[in-house]
Structure formats: C-alpha cells, structure tokens
C-alpha positions in Angstrom: -4.0 13.3 -40.3 -4.6 16.0 -37.6 -5.8 13.3 -35.2 -2.7 11.2 -35.9 -0.4 14.2 -35.3 -2.3 14.9 -32.1 -1.9 11.3 -30.9 1.8 11.3 -31.6 2.2 14.6 -29.8 0.6 13.0 -26.7 2.9 10.0 -26.9 6.0 12.1 -27.2 4.9 14.4 -24.5 4.6 11.4 -22.2 8.0 10.1 -23.3 9.6 13.4 -22.4 7.8 13.6 -19.0 8.4 10.0 -17.9 11.4 8.7 -19.8 9.4 5.8 -21.1 10.0 4.1 -24.5 7.7 5.0 -27.3 5.8 1.6 -27.0 5.2 2.0 -23.3 4.1 5.6 -23.6 1.9 4.7 -26.6 0.2 1.9 -24.5 -0.6 4.5 -21.8 -2.1 7.0 -24.3 -4.0 4.2 -26.0 -6.0 3.6 -22.8 -8.8 5.6 -24.5 -9.3 2.6 -26.8 -9.8 0.1 -24.0 -13.2 -0.9 -22.8 -14.7 0.9 -19.8 -15.2 -1.3 -16.8 -18.4 -2.0 -15.0 -18.0 0.5 -12.2 -16.2 3.8 -13.0 -14.2 4.1 -9.8 -12.8 0.5 -9.7 -12.1 0.7 -13.5 -10.3 4.0 -13.2 -8.2 2.7 -10.3 -7.3 -0.4 -12.2 -6.2 1.8 -15.1 -4.1 4.1 -12.9 -2.4 1.0 -11.4 -1.6 -0.1 -14.9 -3.6 -3.4 -14.8 -1.6 -4.8 -11.9 -5.0 -5.6 -10.2 -8.3 -6.8 -11.6 -11.3 -4.5 -11.4 -13.2 -7.1 -9.3 -10.3 -7.3 -6.7 -10.1 -3.5 -6.4 -13.9 -3.2 -6.0 -13.9 -5.9 -3.4 -11.0 -4.3 -1.5 -13.0 -1.1 -1.5 -15.8 -2.9 0.3 -17.6 -3.8 -2.9 -21.3 -3.9 -2.0 -23.5 -2.1 0.5 -27.0 -0.7 0.6 -28.4 2.7 1.5 -32.0 3.8 0.9 -33.4 7.3 1.5 -36.5 9.2 0.4 -36.1 13.0 0.5 -39.3 15.1 0.7 -39.5 18.8 0.3 -42.7 20.8 0.4 -44.0 21.6 -3.1 -41.7 19.1 -4.8 -42.0 15.5 -5.9 -40.2 13.2 -3.4 -36.8 12.0 -4.5 -35.6 8.4 -3.9 -32.0 7.2 -3.8 -30.4 3.9 -3.4 -26.6 3.4 -3.1 -25.8 -0.2 -3.8 -22.0 -0.2 -3.4 -20.1 0.1 -0.1 -20.9 3.5 1.5 -20.1 6.0 2.9 -16.3 5.3 3.2 -14.5 6.8 0.2 -14.3 4.0 -2.3 -10.9 4.6 -4.0 -9.1 5.4 -0.8 -10.5 2.4 1.0 -9.4 0.1 -1.9 -5.9 1.5 -1.7 -5.8 1.0 2.1 -6.8 -2.6 1.9 -4.5 -3.2 -1.2 -1.5 -2.0 0.9 -0.7 0.8 -1.5 0.6 4.0 0.0 -1.2 7.1 -1.1 -1.7 10.7 0.0 -4.9 12.7 -0.1 -4.5 16.4 -0.3 -7.2 19.1 -0.4 -7.0 22.8 -0.8 -9.2 25.7 -1.8 -6.2 27.4 -3.5 -6.1 26.8 -7.3 -2.5 27.9 -7.3 -1.5 25.3 -4.7 -3.5 22.6 -6.4 -1.9 23.3 -9.8 1.6 23.2 -8.2 0.8 19.8 -6.6 -0.5 18.5 -9.9 2.6 19.6 -11.9 4.9 18.2 -9.2 3.3 14.7 -9.1 5.7 12.0 -10.1 3.2 9.1 -10.0 -0.4 8.2 -10.7 -2.8 10.9 -9.7 -6.6 10.9 -9.3 -8.4 14.2 -9.0 -11.9 14.4 -7.5 -13.9 16.9 -9.6 -16.7 19.2 -8.6 -19.3 18.8 -5.8 -19.9 15.2 -6.8 -16.2 14.4 -6.4 -16.1 12.6 -9.7 -12.8 10.8 -10.0 -10.6 11.2 -13.1 -7.0 10.2 -13.7 -4.4 12.7 -14.6 -1.5 11.3 -16.8 0.4 14.6 -16.8 0.6 18.3 -17.3 2.4 19.6 -20.3 2.6 23.4 -20.5 -1.0 24.7 -20.5 -2.7 21.4 -21.2 -3.5 18.4 -19.1 -3.9 14.8 -20.2 -7.0 13.4 -18.5 -8.1 9.7 -18.3 -11.9 9.4 -17.8 -13.7 7.0 -19.9 -10.9 7.5 -22.4 -7.9 9.7 -22.6 -8.2 13.3 -23.7 -6.1 16.5 -23.8 -7.8 19.5 -22.1 -6.7 23.1 -21.5 -5.4 23.3 -18.0 -7.4 26.4 -17.2 -10.6 24.6 -18.2 -9.7 21.5 -16.1 -8.8 23.7 -13.1 -12.2 25.4 -13.3 -14.1 22.1 -13.2 -11.9 20.8 -10.4 -12.4 23.9 -8.3 -16.2 23.7 -8.0 -15.5 22.1 -4.7 -12.1 21.9 -2.9 -9.2 20.8 -5.1 -8.9 17.2 -3.8 -6.3 14.9 -5.2 -5.1 11.3 -4.5 -1.4 10.7 -5.2 -0.8 7.0 -5.5 2.6 5.6 -4.2 4.1 2.2 -4.0 2.7 -1.1 -2.8 3.9 -1.6 0.8 2.3 -4.8 1.9 -0.1 -7.7 1.0 -3.7 -7.0 0.4 -6.0 -7.3 3.4 -8.8 -9.3 1.8 -10.1 -10.5 5.2 -10.3 -7.0 6.5 -12.2 -5.8 3.5 -14.7 -8.7 3.6 -15.2 -8.2 7.4 -16.0 -4.5 6.8 -18.5 -5.3 4.1 -20.3 -7.9 6.2 -20.3 -5.6 9.3 -21.9 -2.8 7.4 -24.5 -5.0 5.8 -25.5 -6.5 9.2 -24.9 -3.8 11.7 -24.5 -0.1 12.4 -22.7 2.0 9.8 -23.0 5.6 11.1 -23.8 4.8 14.7 -26.9 7.0 14.7 -30.6 6.9 13.9 -29.9 6.9 10.2 -28.6 3.4 10.4 -32.1 2.1 9.8 -31.5 3.1 6.1 -28.3 1.0 5.7 -27.5 -2.6 5.0 -30.1 -5.3 5.5 -32.1 -2.9 7.6 -32.4 -0.5 4.7 -33.6 -3.4 2.4 -36.3 -4.2 4.9 -37.3 -0.5 5.0 -37.5 -0.4 1.2 -39.7 -3.6 1.1 -42.0 -2.1 3.8 -42.5 1.1 1.9 -43.1 -0.7 -1.4 -46.0 -2.5 0.3 -47.2 0.4 2.4 -50.6 1.7 1.3 -50.3 4.9 3.5 -48.6 8.2 2.7 -45.1 6.7 3.0 -45.9 4.0 0.5 -44.6 4.2 -3.0 -48.1 3.9 -4.5 -49.0 7.2 -2.9 -45.6 9.0 -3.1 -45.4 8.5 -6.8 -49.0 7.9 -7.8 -48.8 9.9 -11.0 -45.1 9.4 -11.9 -44.3 5.7 -12.4 -41.8 6.8 -15.0 -39.7 8.5 -12.4 -39.7 5.4 -10.2 -38.6 3.2 -13.0 -35.8 5.5 -14.1 -34.5 6.0 -10.5 -34.5 2.2 -9.9 -32.6 1.6 -13.0 -30.1 4.4 -12.4 -29.5 3.5 -8.7 -29.2 -0.3 -9.2 -27.4 -0.4 -12.5 -25.5 2.8 -13.2 -25.0 5.4 -10.5 -22.2 4.6 -8.0 -22.6 0.9 -8.8 -22.1 -1.8 -11.3 -24.9 -3.7 -13.0 -26.9 -6.0 -10.7 -26.3 -3.6 -7.7 -22.6 -4.5 -7.8 -23.3 -8.0 -6.6 -22.0 -9.9 -9.7 -18.7 -7.9 -9.6 -18.4 -8.7 -5.9 -19.0 -12.4 -6.7 -16.0 -12.2 -9.0 -13.9 -10.8 -6.2 -14.9 -13.6 -3.9 -14.1 -16.2 -6.6 -10.7 -14.5 -7.1 -10.0 -14.5 -3.4 -11.1 -18.1 -3.0 -14.0 -17.3 -0.6 -17.5 -18.6 -0.4 -20.7 -16.6 -1.2 -20.1 -15.9 -4.9 -23.0 -18.0 -6.1 -25.4 -16.3 -3.6 -24.3 -12.8 -4.7 -24.8 -13.7 -8.4 -28.3 -14.8 -7.5 -29.1 -11.6 -5.6 -27.5 -9.5 -8.4 -29.9 -11.1 -10.9 -32.8 -10.2 -8.6 -31.6 -6.6 -8.2 -31.4 -6.3 -12.0 -35.0 -7.5 -12.2 -36.0 -4.9 -9.5 -34.2 -2.2 -11.6 -36.7 -2.8 -14.4 -39.6 -1.7 -12.1 -43.1 -3.2 -12.0 -45.8 -4.0 -9.5 -44.7 -2.8 -6.1 -45.8 -5.9 -4.2 -43.8 -8.0 -6.6 -40.8 -5.7 -6.2 -41.1 -6.0 -2.4 -41.0 -9.8 -2.7 -37.9 -9.7 -4.8 -36.2 -7.3 -2.3 -37.0 -9.7 0.5 -35.6 -12.6 -1.5 -32.4 -10.8 -2.4 -31.9 -9.8 1.2 -32.5 -13.4 2.4 -29.9 -14.7 -0.1 -27.4 -12.1 0.9 -27.9 -12.9 4.6 -27.1 -16.5 3.8 -23.9 -15.4 1.9 -22.8 -13.3 4.8 -23.2 -16.1 7.3 -20.9 -18.2 5.1 -18.3 -15.4 5.0 -18.1 -14.5 8.7 
C-alpha cells in the first residue's frame, strides 16, 4: 500500500509539473519497469528522448565503437590494464546529440546553488553527470526537496543527497532541446572509421588507439619480456580475466565490445559492415573470457583483420 501511494504521488507530481495526462505521466514514471539497454549511456539517452530513437541508432551516432588500450604501472603496485571498446575520448552523449541534430546545452559550475537553480528551471529532458566518473543519470524533475532520478530505473531521492553526489566533481548538466535537423549518419560513420584507422589525439599516445592499439595488445599478449602479460600478471590470472570481462562486456561498452550493437546501427542505416562487426563482436566476447595468451593474441589479430575489412567497405 505504501509503495502504491508513493507511485501515485510520483505520477501526480509529474502531472502538476508538466501538465501531462495521468496516462502519459504514468508511462514516464513506469520507466523503472522497462528493461535496461545494452550500454548505459545509449539506453539512458533513448529513455530521455522518449523512445523516438533506437538505442542502436543513438550508439552509432555517438561513434559507436572504438579501441583504447593502456597499462598503468606504479612502483609497489600491480600493473593495471584498461581497454575502452566504445568510441573514445569524445563525450558519448553529446556526440550522439550533435550527430542526431538535436539542440542541447552543456553547463558546468562549481557552485551547488547555481546548479540547483538550473536543475529546477529546466523545462525539458536533463542528464546530469555525477561524480569524478561523470556517470550520466536522467532527471525527470525536482519537487520541493526531492528529485526524481532515472538511472537503471526511476527513483525519488532527497535533493540534498543528490546534490552531494553530483558535486564530487563540477556540477555538469546536459539540457536537451528540440531536434533541428536530420541525423548525420555519414558524419558519425566517418568519425568512427577515422579514429579506428588514424590519429585520435594527435600525439604519441595514438599508438594505444584504434587498430594500432589492437596490434599493441596482441604484441604484449605474446611478449615474453617484462612488458608481456605472462610476466606482468604472472601470479594474478584472476585479475586479468576479470579486467578483460569488465572492459569488453560491461564498462563503457555493450557486450561484444559494442560491436554487435554497432552492427544493428549499420543495419538500421542501410550500410555495409554489419556482418563483419557481428563476427568481431563474437571474438571479443571470447577474448573477454580469458585463456591462453597466445590464443588471445590470435583472436585479437583476427578481430582486427575483420574490422579492417568492414572499415574498407564503409569508407
């Protein structure tokens, strides 16, 4: 009974704030019952745009796939490995909005008072980037001293508590406006292909990005010296397996290193390359399970070769 009253209060609060009918407001609040998508950012953006776009299309417009590989070594500590398998380092949600032709404003302030004022004044969809990790969450509205947050479901949270979590870094907010033009699918695909094949940052770190980063990963998997995985994590294969799984299936990615989701985008856009990216996605999921380093290196090379073929078809 308490949960039902709380739910109705959420619906009525939204009706008062937006002027929507009960059924429309209820649909928004019921977003917590909807399945979470394959990648948090593209799923959240789809939700905040009220299902006008598919998750695959939004992910593709954001650049979809990419590759970044780094190993960080600090004296006295076990080396840490990271792979980012989606398009990087351009901000994912903002890039999707640009290529979708949707107007938006990004604001950032260190003042909690100004941030709260902007949040209360928002008259459209809002995404806040929380903490040092800039984790995106949707805000459906502020009602008195509570805020309705959409993040893997809808919840009501005390505003002070929300502001504290938001303020771990600067209070950064994306206010989403109206669609102003047609989606630039060609521009999004061109950006993806350029960052897989060529410079991303324009400095010495570019060796860690795109197909070059994949080659570096394969080389270090095979390397028997101090930079090889067999020496770096000689006594900690569990760490390697967990990091591979997290980086290629979960963190800042969708399963299969985002490749199957990107294949759906290509299918929806009527472009070639979908079959190849599904094949490489299956290989990245195999790599995510860990195993013999020589075999992993072979699979990385195979995935890269397949993706190079797909890019040649796209450009």
